[in-house]
Wavefront OBJ file of the C-alpha trace (Angstrom):
o trace
v 15.444 -13.986 45.409
v 15.259 -14.374 41.629
v 17.885 -16.548 39.967
v 20.399 -14.545 37.937
v 21.858 -15.629 34.642
v 25.660 -15.926 34.579
v 27.505 -12.873 33.253
v 28.576 -13.036 29.633
v 32.221 -12.504 28.753
v 31.070 -10.532 25.709
v 29.789 -6.980 26.452
v 28.002 -6.888 23.101
v 25.177 -8.913 24.618
v 24.225 -5.920 26.803
v 21.311 -3.934 25.403
v 20.446 -0.377 26.447
v 16.841 -0.740 25.247
v 14.419 0.750 27.758
v 17.038 3.071 29.267
v 18.746 6.370 28.494
v 22.266 4.957 28.898
v 24.993 5.166 26.255
v 26.884 1.902 25.755
v 30.684 1.921 25.773
v 32.637 -1.135 24.610
v 36.270 -1.504 23.499
v 35.068 -1.295 19.894
v 32.654 1.609 20.268
v 34.281 4.273 22.448
v 33.330 7.632 20.887
v 35.950 10.293 20.242
v 35.136 12.846 22.951
v 38.591 14.421 23.024
v 38.498 17.990 24.236
v 40.549 20.147 26.569
v 39.277 22.233 29.485
v 42.224 23.985 31.096
v 43.296 27.074 33.019
v 46.438 29.042 32.125
v 47.613 31.736 34.540
v 50.429 34.230 34.163
v 51.532 37.837 34.458
v 50.813 40.384 31.758
v 53.069 39.848 28.761
v 53.891 36.242 29.671
v 52.218 34.818 26.564
v 48.775 33.733 27.835
v 46.828 35.147 24.889
v 49.323 33.867 22.308
v 49.037 30.406 23.889
v 45.480 30.359 22.528
v 45.635 32.413 19.348
v 48.782 30.723 18.014
v 48.425 27.149 19.231
v 44.774 26.234 19.924
v 43.001 24.623 16.941
v 40.729 27.022 15.103
v 38.144 28.342 14.446
v 38.392 30.017 17.857
v 35.668 31.891 19.736
v 37.537 34.504 21.780
v 35.952 36.377 24.706
v 38.163 39.424 25.318
v 37.665 41.043 28.737
v 41.289 42.199 28.919
v 41.129 44.243 25.686
v 44.763 43.519 24.793
v 44.305 40.823 22.176
v 44.714 42.929 19.017
v 48.347 42.061 18.260
v 48.182 38.303 19.049
v 45.003 37.922 16.992
v 46.411 39.937 14.081
v 49.512 37.712 14.023
v 47.474 34.504 14.205
v 45.175 35.589 11.388
v 47.744 37.108 9.011
v 50.743 34.839 9.639
v 49.130 31.529 10.655
v 45.898 31.756 8.642
v 43.760 31.254 11.755
v 40.032 31.960 11.907
v 38.985 33.811 15.076
v 35.754 35.451 16.170
v 36.140 37.924 19.010
v 33.763 39.512 21.496
v 35.239 42.561 23.245
v 33.813 43.412 26.645
v 34.791 45.423 29.731
v 33.370 45.671 33.224
v 31.550 48.904 34.192
v 34.179 51.423 35.280
v 31.890 53.769 37.190
v 30.066 51.402 39.532
v 30.966 53.448 42.627
v 28.796 56.246 41.206
v 25.918 53.792 40.751
v 23.481 52.537 43.293
v 23.751 48.852 44.198
v 20.746 48.006 42.029
v 22.031 50.045 39.077
v 25.390 48.277 39.272
v 23.711 44.873 39.469
v 21.654 45.702 36.380
v 24.738 46.823 34.418
v 26.662 43.692 35.450
v 23.740 41.391 34.709
v 23.468 42.796 31.183
v 27.120 41.905 30.533
v 26.811 38.420 32.048
v 23.751 37.746 29.888
v 25.737 38.845 26.832
v 28.524 36.406 27.731
v 26.080 33.526 28.220
v 24.215 34.300 24.997
v 27.420 34.308 22.946
v 28.756 31.232 24.721
v 25.538 29.404 23.828
v 26.111 30.471 20.205
v 29.702 29.177 20.440
v 28.540 25.816 21.790
v 25.900 25.477 19.052
v 28.580 26.168 16.433
v 30.884 23.652 18.124
v 28.239 20.931 17.952
v 27.888 21.669 14.231
v 31.676 21.444 13.791
v 32.078 25.145 12.962
v 33.915 26.209 16.150
v 36.681 24.097 17.711
v 38.060 26.155 20.609
v 36.842 28.825 23.000
v 38.739 31.177 25.297
v 38.026 33.515 28.231
v 40.686 36.252 28.411
v 40.742 36.651 31.320
v 38.498 34.914 33.841
v 39.809 37.405 36.414
v 37.821 40.195 34.752
v 34.825 37.934 34.099
v 34.694 37.087 37.820
v 34.555 40.812 38.571
v 31.668 41.264 36.136
v 29.761 38.361 37.696
v 30.450 39.764 41.183
v 29.009 43.127 40.129
v 25.936 41.407 38.668
v 25.259 39.583 41.948
v 26.604 41.908 44.663
v 26.546 45.285 42.953
v 30.153 45.814 44.066
v 33.611 44.247 43.760
v 34.397 44.111 47.464
v 33.235 41.611 50.059
v 29.505 40.836 50.403
v 27.334 42.808 52.788
v 26.641 41.632 56.323
v 23.980 38.979 56.485
v 24.968 37.495 53.112
v 25.958 34.169 54.739
v 27.585 32.870 51.563
v 24.536 33.378 49.335
v 26.311 35.612 46.812
v 29.332 33.300 46.651
v 27.012 30.389 45.897
v 25.346 32.380 43.099
v 28.764 33.285 41.625
v 29.765 29.608 41.722
v 26.540 28.641 39.962
v 27.255 31.079 37.133
v 30.633 29.454 36.546
v 29.323 25.881 36.830
v 26.726 26.797 34.208
v 29.506 28.007 31.892
v 31.610 24.875 32.324
v 28.579 22.610 31.985
v 27.732 24.174 28.620
v 31.214 23.781 27.138
v 31.584 20.193 28.375
v 28.294 19.134 26.831
v 29.223 20.788 23.537
v 32.686 19.168 23.416
v 34.453 22.516 23.079
v 38.173 22.971 23.672
v 37.914 25.588 26.423
v 40.970 27.540 27.547
v 40.472 29.836 30.528
v 43.164 32.479 30.992
v 43.791 34.097 34.359
v 45.984 36.711 35.944
v 48.346 35.383 38.602
v 49.003 36.377 42.186
v 52.052 35.425 44.223
v 51.668 33.139 47.237
v 52.995 34.602 50.496
v 53.842 32.590 53.624
v 54.729 34.271 56.949
v 54.647 37.661 55.229
v 57.290 36.522 52.742
v 56.901 35.957 48.970
v 57.470 32.341 47.977
v 58.131 32.792 44.272
v 55.147 30.541 43.562
v 51.956 31.792 41.985
v 48.294 30.833 41.874
v 45.529 31.885 39.464
v 43.704 35.058 40.447
v 40.193 33.681 40.072
v 37.433 32.052 42.133
v 38.350 28.593 43.431
v 35.358 27.149 41.573
v 37.174 27.811 38.270
v 40.258 25.900 39.430
v 37.982 23.027 40.507
v 36.092 22.968 37.201
v 39.046 22.610 34.802
v 40.773 19.313 33.984
v 44.253 20.760 34.402
v 45.963 24.081 35.034
v 49.342 25.587 34.233
v 51.316 28.702 35.085
v 53.060 30.268 32.089
v 56.116 32.486 32.510
v 59.368 33.617 30.967
v 62.294 31.444 32.008
v 65.032 32.771 34.275
v 68.667 31.722 34.260
v 70.548 30.454 37.303
v 71.837 34.009 37.775
v 68.257 35.318 37.859
v 68.275 36.892 34.407
v 65.021 36.663 32.452
v 65.227 34.785 29.154
v 62.931 35.087 26.157
v 62.007 31.407 26.336
v 58.608 30.469 27.747
v 57.905 27.635 30.178
v 54.685 26.129 31.491
v 54.464 24.679 35.020
v 51.614 22.242 35.719
v 49.854 23.284 38.951
v 46.827 20.987 38.565
v 47.085 17.749 36.617
v 44.630 15.522 34.810
v 47.456 12.973 34.858
v 48.763 12.993 38.438
v 52.264 12.032 37.334
v 52.539 15.367 35.531
v 51.777 17.547 38.585
v 54.684 19.943 39.108
v 56.192 19.227 35.686
v 57.679 22.155 33.790
v 57.400 22.107 29.992
v 59.751 24.256 27.911
v 60.033 25.241 24.271
v 62.655 22.526 23.874
v 60.045 19.984 24.998
v 57.131 20.974 22.796
v 59.105 21.981 19.691
v 56.978 22.312 16.570
v 53.835 21.088 18.345
v 53.525 24.109 20.601
v 52.552 24.156 24.297
v 48.828 23.474 23.744
v 49.281 20.158 21.926
v 52.257 19.080 24.043
v 50.606 19.769 27.408
v 47.338 18.117 26.397
v 49.111 15.032 25.060
v 50.715 14.488 28.474
v 47.603 15.358 30.475
v 45.211 13.158 28.482
v 47.591 10.404 27.351
v 47.423 11.042 23.590
v 49.823 11.933 20.793
v 50.545 15.672 20.304
v 49.214 15.518 16.747
v 45.744 14.708 18.085
v 45.489 18.323 19.285
v 46.618 19.989 16.071
v 44.254 20.852 13.234
v 44.860 19.460 9.760
v 45.424 23.000 8.510
v 48.181 23.565 11.076
v 49.761 20.205 10.256
v 49.947 21.198 6.605
v 51.474 24.553 7.558
v 54.080 22.773 9.716
v 54.957 20.482 6.824
v 55.472 23.472 4.501
v 57.656 25.205 7.092
v 59.763 22.062 7.494
v 60.235 21.840 3.719
v 61.399 25.466 3.636
v 63.876 24.853 6.475
v 65.200 21.713 4.777
v 65.611 23.680 1.546
v 67.617 26.362 3.377
v 69.880 23.725 4.943
v 70.495 22.117 1.538
v 71.337 25.518 0.012
v 73.821 26.200 2.832
v 75.459 22.805 2.304
v 75.687 23.409 -1.451
v 77.100 26.851 -0.825
l 1 2 3 4 5 6 7 8 9 10 11 12 13 14 15 16 17 18 19 20 21 22 23 24 25 26 27 28 29 30 31 32 33 34 35 36 37 38 39 40 41 42 43 44 45 46 47 48 49 50 51 52 53 54 55 56 57 58 59 60 61 62 63 64 65 66 67 68 69 70 71 72 73 74 75 76 77 78 79 80 81 82 83 84 85 86 87 88 89 90 91 92 93 94 95 96 97 98 99 100 101 102 103 104 105 106 107 108 109 110 111 112 113 114 115 116 117 118 119 120 121 122 123 124 125 126 127 128 129 130 131 132 133 134 135 136 137 138 139 140 141 142 143 144 145 146 147 148 149 150 151 152 153 154 155 156 157 158 159 160 161 162 163 164 165 166 167 168 169 170 171 172 173 174 175 176 177 178 179 180 181 182 183 184 185 186 187 188 189 190 191 192 193 194 195 196 197 198 199 200 201 202 203 204 205 206 207 208 209 210 211 212 213 214 215 216 217 218 219 220 221 222 223 224 225 226 227 228 229 230 231 232 233 234 235 236 237 238 239 240 241 242 243 244 245 246 247 248 249 250 251 252 253 254 255 256 257 258 259 260 261 262 263 264 265 266 267 268 269 270 271 272 273 274 275 276 277 278 279 280 281 282 283 284 285 286 287 288 289 290 291 292 293 294 295 296 297 298 299 300 301 302 303 304 305
């Protein structure tokens, strides 16, 4: 056996010449900060606004739900956000189509999603797009199912898991693209209640393929808060149902917790171990500073009055 030289205490002596490796040392860790998360919730719970109001822009927004007009209008006119949107909808008449016709219609939509996601990732690499969103992945999963099975129901006999594997591959391709590009990727999902022994539990899970839940770094369920007497409040809370930081699993973040930072920056700071400001664009920081100055001015006027 060849004699080995003793290991150096200095990692800088290591050379990557002759390999395809990237060297990481305490002094040369690249900034690869990005968020890949899943947010589930009922209609009207604030899923879309979570992205349009709080995710750093420019935002590439894939709208399968077709209810994003008001949140986007507010973000653009009131918060000076830049958003590009692609509106899509699954075929509504697939039961009148043959299996092959439905597959063709679904495949055309999936190809459109992939083509525009590739464009988004190219823009992200160039620094022109910061965040991307699927609203919602529930509808996208239906479109992918139509493209592969020709229907929304269970696969035909003799499928033996082939179609499920193909659906999973479509989603892994999507997540692989956004990870390589370094895109902040927020996947929104409808929610379905968990039942045990034919009884509702009051707990919810995302209504999407399990592969999506596996692929994200963390996941949260967003909802309107309820009082101890069961009355619904206007305040929003976010419960962590999958954690990048295990200590945060089951945590519930409220508006009192995130304050001016918003739920996106606050949740990511706790999941990835950073400061909230690391997830806020410079433009939004400047807007926050102006808003604080206005509030301070109002307080001074009230004191003088």
